[in-house]
Residue frames as qw, qx, qy, qz and C-alpha x, y, z in Angstrom:
[[0.481, 0.775, 0.066, -0.404, 92.48, 106.42, 133.56],
 [0.063, 0.643, -0.682, -0.342, 95.81, 105.48, 131.97],
 [0.380, -0.021, 0.924, 0.028, 94.80, 101.81, 131.88],
 [0.527, 0.620, 0.514, -0.272, 91.59, 102.66, 130.02],
 [0.306, 0.824, -0.264, -0.397, 93.49, 104.77, 127.45],
 [0.106, -0.455, 0.851, 0.241, 95.93, 101.95, 126.81],
 [0.449, 0.237, 0.858, -0.076, 93.12, 99.42, 126.37],
 [0.480, 0.758, 0.251, -0.363, 91.32, 101.79, 124.02],
 [0.171, 0.737, -0.533, -0.379, 94.48, 102.21, 121.93],
 [0.239, -0.210, 0.939, 0.130, 95.05, 98.45, 121.76],
 [0.493, 0.463, 0.707, -0.204, 91.41, 97.79, 120.83],
 [0.400, 0.818, -0.018, -0.413, 91.53, 100.49, 118.16],
 [0.030, 0.600, -0.732, -0.323, 94.74, 99.07, 116.74],
 [0.357, 0.019, 0.934, 0.013, 93.31, 95.57, 116.68],
 [0.508, 0.624, 0.515, -0.294, 90.06, 96.60, 115.00],
 [0.343, 0.829, -0.203, -0.393, 91.70, 98.80, 112.37],
 [0.038, -0.515, 0.814, 0.264, 94.52, 96.40, 111.55],
 [0.444, 0.161, 0.879, -0.065, 92.10, 93.47, 111.34],
 [0.515, 0.714, 0.336, -0.334, 89.72, 95.34, 109.05],
 [0.273, 0.800, -0.396, -0.359, 92.47, 96.58, 106.75],
 [0.216, -0.356, 0.895, 0.159, 94.15, 93.17, 106.63],
 [0.506, 0.338, 0.784, -0.125, 90.93, 91.35, 105.77],
 [0.465, 0.796, 0.187, -0.339, 89.85, 93.94, 103.20],
 [0.204, 0.788, -0.484, -0.322, 93.16, 94.41, 101.42],
 [0.266, -0.268, 0.915, 0.144, 94.21, 90.77, 101.41],
 [0.553, 0.446, 0.678, -0.188, 90.77, 89.91, 100.03],
 [0.441, 0.829, -0.013, -0.343, 90.99, 92.48, 97.25],
 [0.113, 0.704, -0.649, -0.267, 94.51, 91.61, 96.15],
 [0.351, -0.129, 0.926, 0.044, 94.03, 87.87, 96.34],
 [0.592, 0.548, 0.547, -0.225, 90.76, 88.01, 94.36],
 [0.368, 0.826, -0.254, -0.344, 92.57, 90.04, 91.70],
 [0.063, -0.528, 0.830, 0.168, 95.21, 87.31, 91.54],
 [0.186, -0.004, 0.983, 0.000, 93.02, 84.19, 91.68],
 [0.458, -0.228, -0.479, -0.714, 89.45, 85.26, 90.91],
 [0.624, -0.286, 0.395, -0.611, 86.64, 84.04, 93.16],
 [0.783, 0.134, -0.593, -0.134, 87.26, 80.34, 93.70],
 [0.868, -0.477, -0.123, 0.056, 88.20, 77.83, 96.38],
 [0.726, 0.153, -0.130, 0.658, 91.85, 78.58, 95.68],
 [0.027, 0.625, -0.041, 0.779, 91.18, 82.26, 96.35],
 [0.665, -0.652, -0.091, -0.352, 89.41, 81.44, 99.61],
 [0.901, -0.244, -0.132, 0.335, 92.36, 79.36, 100.78],
 [0.522, 0.325, -0.077, 0.785, 94.88, 82.03, 99.78],
 [0.219, -0.703, -0.049, -0.674, 92.79, 84.72, 101.47],
 [0.801, -0.575, -0.137, -0.094, 92.61, 82.75, 104.70],
 [0.819, -0.086, -0.105, 0.558, 96.37, 82.24, 104.78],
 [0.325, 0.465, -0.008, 0.824, 97.10, 85.85, 103.97],
 [0.441, -0.754, -0.113, -0.473, 94.78, 87.08, 106.74],
 [0.859, -0.466, -0.119, 0.175, 96.65, 84.95, 109.27],
 [0.672, 0.071, -0.011, 0.737, 99.90, 86.56, 108.14],
 [0.143, 0.580, 0.160, 0.786, 98.65, 90.13, 107.62],
 [0.482, -0.790, -0.270, -0.264, 96.79, 90.75, 110.90],
 [0.721, -0.559, -0.086, 0.400, 99.75, 90.34, 113.28],
 [0.529, 0.133, 0.160, 0.823, 102.01, 92.34, 110.96],
 [0.043, -0.664, -0.294, -0.686, 99.47, 95.17, 110.60],
 [0.596, -0.759, -0.258, -0.046, 98.79, 95.17, 114.35],
 [0.721, -0.340, -0.019, 0.603, 102.50, 95.39, 115.15],
 [0.358, 0.316, 0.226, 0.849, 103.05, 98.19, 112.63],
 [0.252, -0.770, -0.319, -0.492, 100.09, 100.11, 114.05],
 [0.679, -0.681, -0.178, 0.208, 101.48, 99.80, 117.57],
 [0.652, -0.177, 0.099, 0.731, 104.91, 100.99, 116.41],
 [0.228, 0.092, 0.288, 0.925, 103.93, 103.80, 114.03],
 [0.076, -0.671, -0.704, -0.218, 100.24, 104.47, 114.67],
 [0.265, -0.796, -0.303, 0.452, 100.59, 107.38, 117.08],
 [0.269, -0.400, 0.319, 0.816, 103.04, 109.19, 114.83],
 [0.094, 0.251, 0.721, 0.639, 100.92, 108.61, 111.73],
 [0.133, -0.764, -0.632, -0.001, 97.76, 109.79, 113.51],
 [0.280, -0.704, -0.082, 0.648, 99.62, 112.91, 114.65],
 [0.204, -0.198, 0.505, 0.815, 100.84, 113.62, 111.11],
 [0.009, 0.469, 0.760, 0.450, 97.40, 113.02, 109.61],
 [0.192, -0.800, -0.487, 0.294, 95.90, 115.39, 112.19],
 [0.233, -0.564, 0.157, 0.776, 98.38, 118.10, 111.20],
 [0.130, 0.068, 0.693, 0.706, 97.63, 117.50, 107.53],
 [0.070, -0.655, -0.736, -0.155, 93.88, 117.68, 108.16],
 [0.219, -0.773, -0.272, 0.530, 94.33, 120.89, 110.13],
 [0.191, -0.364, 0.384, 0.827, 96.36, 122.46, 107.30],
 [0.051, 0.297, 0.780, 0.548, 93.80, 121.34, 104.73],
 [0.130, -0.758, -0.630, 0.103, 90.94, 122.74, 106.80],
 [0.223, -0.681, -0.041, 0.696, 92.79, 126.05, 107.22],
 [0.138, -0.155, 0.571, 0.794, 93.46, 126.30, 103.48],
 [0.008, 0.488, 0.820, 0.300, 89.83, 125.43, 102.71],
 [0.149, -0.792, -0.495, 0.326, 88.54, 128.28, 104.88],
 [0.258, -0.401, 0.171, 0.862, 90.61, 130.95, 103.11]]
């Protein structure tokens, strides 16, 4: 069971970090260059840089951040019900 949990965590980290890297590097590079061939080249390079960084950060801080966001959501839900 432990092996499955670890694979699920790695897959989740990879999917989330890839999505966020692609989306955010696309948005910020299109704001800088506009939609052009230059933008497409810059976006491709930035994705190659951003994905491994985002993946590493998620592996290092992801559990703590998910825990903190869960606590925040719980507090918000408790305050909402009052």
